[in-house]
C-alpha positions as CSV (number, residue, x, y, z in Angstrom):
1,R,-11.4,9.8,9.0
2,A,-10.9,6.5,10.7
3,Q,-13.2,7.3,13.6
4,Y,-16.1,7.8,11.0
5,S,-15.2,5.1,8.5
6,L,-14.3,2.5,11.2
7,P,-12.0,0.4,8.9
8,D,-11.7,-3.3,9.4
9,Y,-8.0,-3.2,8.6
10,V,-5.4,-1.0,7.0
11,L,-3.5,-1.6,3.7
12,N,0.1,-0.4,3.8
13,V,2.0,0.2,0.5
14,G,5.5,0.4,2.0
15,D,8.2,3.0,2.7
16,N,7.3,2.5,6.4
17,F,10.2,4.7,7.8
18,Y,11.1,7.4,5.4
19,W,13.8,8.3,4.2
20,G,16.3,5.6,5.0
21,G,14.2,2.8,6.6
22,Y,14.4,1.2,10.0
23,I,17.8,2.3,11.5
24,T,19.6,-1.0,12.1
25,K,21.5,-3.4,9.8
26,C,19.7,-6.2,8.1
27,G,20.7,-9.8,8.9
28,A,19.5,-10.2,12.5
29,P,18.3,-13.7,13.6
30,P,14.8,-14.4,12.3
31,Y,12.0,-13.2,14.7
32,K,14.4,-11.2,16.8
33,V,13.4,-7.6,16.8
34,N,14.1,-4.6,19.0
35,D,13.1,-0.9,19.0
36,A,16.4,0.6,20.0
37,S,15.8,3.5,17.6
38,G,12.3,4.2,18.9
39,Q,10.9,4.2,15.4
40,W,8.3,1.5,16.0
41,K,6.9,3.3,19.0
42,K,7.1,6.9,17.8
43,L,6.5,6.6,14.1
44,Y,4.1,3.8,14.0
45,E,2.4,2.8,17.2
46,E,1.8,6.3,18.6
47,M,1.3,8.0,15.3
48,Y,-1.3,5.6,14.0
49,S,-3.5,5.2,17.0
50,G,-6.8,6.4,18.3
51,P,-10.5,5.7,17.6
52,G,-11.0,3.6,14.5
53,L,-7.3,2.5,14.3
54,D,-6.7,0.9,17.7
55,G,-6.6,-2.8,17.4
56,K,-6.9,-2.8,13.6
57,Q,-4.6,-5.1,11.6
58,W,-2.0,-3.3,9.5
59,L,-1.4,-5.4,6.4
60,G,1.6,-4.4,4.3
61,V,4.5,-4.7,1.9
62,L,8.0,-3.3,1.8
63,G,9.0,-0.2,-0.2
64,N,12.4,0.6,-1.7
65,H,13.1,3.0,1.3
66,D,12.5,0.1,3.7
67,Y,15.6,-1.5,2.2
68,G,17.5,1.8,2.5
69,G,16.5,3.8,-0.6
70,W,19.9,3.6,-2.3
71,M,21.2,0.7,-0.3
72,F,19.9,-2.7,0.7
73,T,21.3,-3.1,4.2
74,M,18.9,-1.2,6.4
75,G,16.6,-3.2,8.7
76,W,14.0,-4.3,6.2
77,D,13.9,-7.8,7.7
78,Q,13.0,-6.1,11.0
79,A,9.8,-4.9,9.3
80,I,9.0,-8.6,8.8
81,S,10.1,-9.8,12.2
82,Y,7.9,-7.1,13.9
83,T,4.9,-9.2,12.9
84,W,5.9,-11.5,15.8
85,A,7.2,-8.8,18.2
86,S,4.7,-9.5,20.9
87,E,7.5,-9.4,23.5
88,L,8.3,-5.7,22.8
89,P,6.5,-3.3,25.2
90,S,5.8,-0.9,22.4
91,S,4.0,-3.5,20.2
92,T,0.3,-3.6,20.0
93,G,0.2,-6.7,17.8
94,R,-1.4,-4.9,14.8
95,W,1.6,-5.0,12.4
96,F,1.3,-7.8,9.8
97,T,4.0,-8.1,7.1
98,P,4.9,-11.8,7.5
99,A,7.1,-12.1,4.4
100,Q,8.2,-10.2,1.4
101,Y,5.3,-11.5,-0.6
102,W,2.2,-13.2,0.8
103,S,-1.6,-13.4,0.5
104,T,-4.6,-13.6,2.7
105,K,-8.4,-13.7,2.3
106,V,-11.0,-11.7,4.2
107,R,-14.5,-13.1,4.3
108,Y,-17.6,-10.9,4.7
109,P,-21.1,-12.3,5.1
110,D,-21.9,-12.3,1.4
111,F,-18.6,-11.9,-0.4
112,D,-14.8,-12.3,0.1
113,V,-11.7,-10.4,-0.9
114,E,-8.3,-12.0,-1.6
115,Y,-5.3,-9.8,-1.1
116,F,-2.0,-10.5,-2.8
117,F,0.9,-8.5,-1.3
118,V,3.7,-8.2,-3.8
119,D,7.3,-7.0,-3.3
120,N,8.1,-5.3,-6.7
121,N,11.3,-3.6,-5.5
122,V,13.1,-5.5,-8.2
123,F,12.4,-2.4,-10.4
124,D,14.7,-0.3,-8.2
125,A,17.4,-3.0,-7.7
126,L,19.7,-2.4,-10.7
127,H,23.3,-3.3,-11.5
128,P,25.7,-1.8,-9.0
129,N,27.0,1.0,-11.2
130,E,23.6,2.1,-12.6
131,N,21.7,5.2,-11.4
132,P,23.1,5.6,-7.8
133,P,20.3,7.9,-6.5
134,H,17.6,5.3,-7.3
135,N,19.3,1.9,-6.9
136,I,19.0,-0.4,-3.9
137,C,22.1,-2.2,-5.2
138,S,24.2,0.9,-5.7
139,A,27.9,0.4,-5.4
140,Q,28.3,4.1,-4.6
141,H,26.1,4.0,-1.5
142,N,26.4,0.5,-0.2
143,L,29.6,-0.3,1.7
144,E,32.5,-1.6,-0.3
145,Y,33.1,-4.2,2.4
146,G,30.5,-5.5,4.8
147,A,27.4,-4.8,2.7
148,T,25.6,-8.0,3.5
149,C,22.4,-9.3,5.0
150,G,23.8,-12.7,5.6
151,A,21.5,-15.6,5.1
152,S,18.4,-13.5,4.9
153,G,19.3,-11.3,1.9
154,P,21.9,-10.1,-0.6
155,T,25.5,-10.6,0.4
156,S,27.1,-7.8,-1.7
157,P,26.1,-5.1,-4.2
158,E,27.2,-7.5,-6.9
159,D,24.9,-10.2,-5.5
160,C,22.1,-7.8,-4.9
161,Y,20.8,-7.5,-8.5
162,E,20.7,-11.3,-9.0
163,W,19.1,-11.8,-5.5
164,F,16.2,-9.5,-6.4
165,Q,15.8,-11.1,-9.9
166,K,15.5,-14.5,-8.3
167,L,13.0,-13.1,-5.8
168,W,10.9,-11.6,-8.6
169,Q,10.9,-14.8,-10.6
170,S,9.6,-16.7,-7.6
171,E,6.9,-14.1,-7.0
172,Q,5.7,-14.2,-10.5
173,E,5.2,-18.0,-10.4
174,W,3.4,-17.7,-7.0
175,L,1.2,-14.8,-8.0
176,E,-0.1,-16.3,-11.2
177,Q,-0.7,-19.7,-9.5
178,A,-2.6,-18.0,-6.7
179,L,-4.7,-15.8,-9.0
180,A,-5.6,-18.8,-11.2
181,A,-6.8,-20.7,-8.1
182,S,-8.6,-17.7,-6.5
183,A,-12.4,-18.0,-6.4
184,A,-12.9,-14.8,-4.3
185,T,-15.3,-12.1,-5.3
186,W,-12.5,-9.6,-5.4
187,Q,-8.8,-10.0,-6.2
188,V,-6.7,-7.0,-5.0
189,A,-2.9,-6.7,-5.4
190,V,-1.0,-4.4,-3.0
191,M,2.5,-3.3,-4.0
192,H,4.9,-0.4,-3.6
193,F,5.6,0.6,-7.2
194,P,2.6,1.4,-9.5
195,P,2.3,-1.0,-12.4
196,E,3.4,1.4,-15.1
197,G,6.3,1.9,-17.5
198,L,9.5,0.3,-16.4
199,W,7.9,-0.7,-13.1
200,G,6.4,-3.9,-14.6
201,E,3.6,-2.5,-16.8
202,D,4.0,-5.2,-19.4
203,Y,3.8,-7.9,-16.8
204,F,0.9,-6.6,-14.8
205,A,-1.1,-5.7,-17.9
206,R,-0.8,-9.3,-19.0
207,V,-1.7,-10.6,-15.5
208,S,-4.6,-8.2,-15.3
209,H,-5.9,-9.5,-18.7
210,D,-5.3,-13.2,-18.0
211,Y,-6.7,-13.4,-14.5
212,G,-9.2,-10.6,-14.1
213,L,-7.4,-8.7,-11.3
214,D,-9.8,-6.2,-9.9
215,L,-7.7,-3.6,-8.2
216,V,-4.1,-2.6,-7.6
217,V,-3.2,-0.5,-4.5
218,S,0.2,1.1,-4.8
219,G,2.4,4.0,-3.6
220,H,5.9,5.2,-4.2
221,R,4.9,8.3,-6.1
222,H,4.0,11.0,-3.5
223,R,0.6,11.9,-4.9
224,Q,-3.0,10.7,-4.9
225,E,-4.2,9.1,-8.2
226,V,-6.9,6.7,-9.4
227,A,-7.0,5.2,-12.9
228,Y,-10.0,3.0,-14.0
229,N,-10.8,1.8,-17.5
230,H,-7.7,3.7,-18.6
231,G,-4.4,2.6,-20.3
232,R,-3.1,-0.9,-20.5
233,M,-4.5,-2.0,-17.2
234,G,-8.0,-1.5,-18.7
235,P,-10.7,-2.4,-16.2
236,T,-8.2,-3.1,-13.4
237,A,-8.4,0.0,-11.3
238,V,-5.0,1.3,-10.1
239,I,-4.6,3.5,-7.0
240,V,-1.5,5.5,-6.2
241,T,-1.5,6.8,-2.6
242,G,0.9,8.0,0.0
243,G,2.3,10.9,1.9
244,G,6.0,10.8,1.1
245,G,6.8,10.3,4.7
246,G,5.4,13.8,5.3
247,I,8.6,15.4,4.0
248,T,8.4,15.2,0.2
249,S,5.7,15.5,-2.4
250,E,5.6,15.8,-6.2
251,D,4.4,19.4,-6.0
252,I,4.0,22.0,-3.3
253,P,1.1,20.9,-1.1
254,D,-1.7,23.3,-0.2
255,P,-1.7,24.0,3.6
256,A,-5.5,23.8,3.5
257,G,-5.4,20.3,1.9
258,V,-7.2,21.2,-1.4
259,D,-4.7,19.3,-3.5
260,D,-3.7,15.7,-4.5
261,E,-0.4,15.5,-2.7
262,Y,-0.2,13.9,0.7
263,G,-3.1,11.7,1.6
264,F,-4.7,8.3,1.9
265,V,-7.5,6.3,0.4
266,D,-10.7,5.0,2.0
267,L,-12.2,1.8,0.5
268,T,-15.8,0.8,1.0
269,L,-16.3,-2.9,-0.1
270,T,-19.5,-4.7,-1.0
271,K,-20.4,-7.7,-3.1
272,D,-21.2,-5.5,-6.1
273,E,-18.8,-2.5,-5.8
274,I,-15.8,-1.0,-4.2
275,M,-16.0,2.7,-3.6
276,I,-12.6,4.4,-3.7
277,E,-12.4,7.8,-2.0
278,M,-9.2,9.7,-2.3
279,I,-8.7,11.8,0.9
280,S,-6.3,14.7,1.1
281,H,-4.0,15.4,4.1
282,M,-6.6,17.8,5.5
283,S,-9.5,15.2,5.0
284,H,-11.0,16.6,1.8
285,V,-12.5,14.0,-0.4
286,R,-10.6,14.7,-3.7
287,S,-12.3,12.0,-5.9
288,T,-14.8,9.2,-5.7
289,T,-14.7,6.2,-8.0
290,C,-16.8,3.0,-8.0
291,I,-15.6,-0.2,-9.5
292,T,-17.3,-3.5,-10.1
293,P,-15.8,-7.0,-10.1
294,R,-14.2,-8.4,-13.2
295,G,-14.7,-12.1,-12.4
296,W,-13.3,-13.9,-15.3
297,Q,-14.0,-11.1,-17.7
298,K,-10.7,-10.5,-19.5
299,D,-11.3,-7.0,-20.9
300,S,-14.4,-5.7,-19.0
301,Q,-16.0,-5.6,-15.6
302,T,-19.3,-7.1,-14.5
303,P,-22.1,-4.6,-14.9
304,L,-23.7,-3.4,-11.7
305,P,-27.1,-5.1,-11.3
306,I,-30.0,-2.8,-12.2
307,S,-31.6,-3.4,-8.8
308,V,-28.5,-2.2,-7.0
309,R,-27.9,1.5,-6.3
310,S,-24.3,2.5,-6.8
311,L,-22.3,3.6,-3.7
312,C,-21.2,6.6,-5.8
313,D,-24.7,7.9,-6.2
314,G,-24.7,11.4,-4.8
315,H,-20.9,11.7,-4.6
316,P,-19.1,14.1,-7.0
317,A,-16.5,12.4,-9.1
318,R,-14.0,15.2,-8.3
319,G,-13.5,17.8,-5.7
320,P,-12.6,21.4,-6.6
321,P,-9.4,21.9,-8.5
322,P,-6.3,22.4,-6.4
323,Q,-5.9,26.0,-5.1
324,V,-2.9,27.8,-6.7
325,P,-1.8,31.1,-5.3
326,P,-0.6,33.9,-7.6
327,P,3.2,34.0,-8.1
328,G,4.9,35.4,-5.1
329,S,1.9,35.2,-2.8
330,T,2.0,33.3,0.5
331,Y,-1.8,33.5,0.9
332,Y,-4.1,30.5,0.3
333,A,-7.8,31.2,0.1
334,P,-9.8,29.2,2.6
335,P,-11.0,26.0,0.9
336,Q,-14.6,25.5,0.1
337,P,-16.1,22.3,1.6
338,T,-15.7,19.4,-0.7
339,T,-18.0,17.0,1.1
340,N,-20.8,17.1,3.7
341,P,-19.7,17.2,7.3
342,P,-18.7,13.7,8.5
343,P,-21.4,11.9,10.3
344,E,-21.3,11.3,14.0
345,A,-19.3,8.3,14.9
346,S,-22.3,6.6,16.4
347,A,-24.2,7.0,13.1
348,A,-21.5,5.2,11.0
349,P,-22.8,1.9,9.7
350,A,-21.1,-1.1,11.2
351,S,-18.6,-2.7,8.8
352,P,-18.7,-6.5,8.3
353,S,-15.9,-8.1,10.3
354,S,-13.1,-10.3,9.1
355,S,-13.5,-14.0,9.1
356,Y,-10.7,-14.4,11.6
357,D,-11.6,-14.7,15.2
358,S,-8.3,-13.2,16.3
359,F,-5.0,-11.8,15.0
360,D,-3.3,-15.1,15.9
361,D,-5.8,-17.0,13.7
362,M,-4.8,-14.7,10.8
363,L,-1.1,-15.4,11.5
364,D,-1.8,-19.1,11.3
365,G,-3.7,-18.7,8.1
366,Y,-1.3,-16.7,5.9
367,R,0.5,-18.3,3.0
């Protein structure tokens, strides 16, 4: 897909190395990173390469499995330090996760997008004796002695809960101040957990209402979903996307890819609309949704100007339903095409480029 869409950059919603994160202990000196496990080379640099991806910035957050899934002591801080890993032979300099939470603005010729990268793993950082399979701070899975990230993170399972609570308090203050100050055409939040239920729905519903947040891009659940003008987030569109590391999904995936399990999302951004195309693991377009900016509209979005043709014109809202074989059958019928054949790479329209002249400029400009 990338060789046809020619993305300007990639948004990464976390769980970078599934299941247990980067295989080293947290607490290394800042900006010191190695690839002794080979994960950076094999599972990132070589896997996500080729036409359309080479040289493209990879902007991300941490997921609960980056911390260790049911512990907090895996090399999550290495996922931050790799941003500056230019001395590593395997590094192509694309990775960009400079902090647990951060923001950046991308300027196009006639509009701009401000991205807010949020670490919301607080919702999986519970008291040590709660829910061991889904608890970063679990006393059962963290070491009884020696479970510490030193100066860079929690120093024990008992400290872990409070550490994440303090992190979340700081983030909330930062996020609301940044959203209030943002004058960008689009405000987009990128986070690991979807803003629903116990994963902060109350908080994000209020933030969405108060500041006109346009879009949330999230992951965690191993399925492809889009919600727009639905539920408590209202006109803030919410995307759930991800492949479960290629080893788990919510339901059994169709080998032909006519399903909503593993996949990714392709965003086409303009001044008036963002077109959201949900792509399956076999490159079928599973749904197409267009959203308009909210601006300072608290409970609605800005209507598309009458003179502007929607990006979604001519695109079906949904692909065919997932194929379900009869009980006991191992046969999947060949899928029907869900879209027209992709255009030749040379025919793809050129995307507006980022306002940054180089990746180093972007590093200097993050906050």
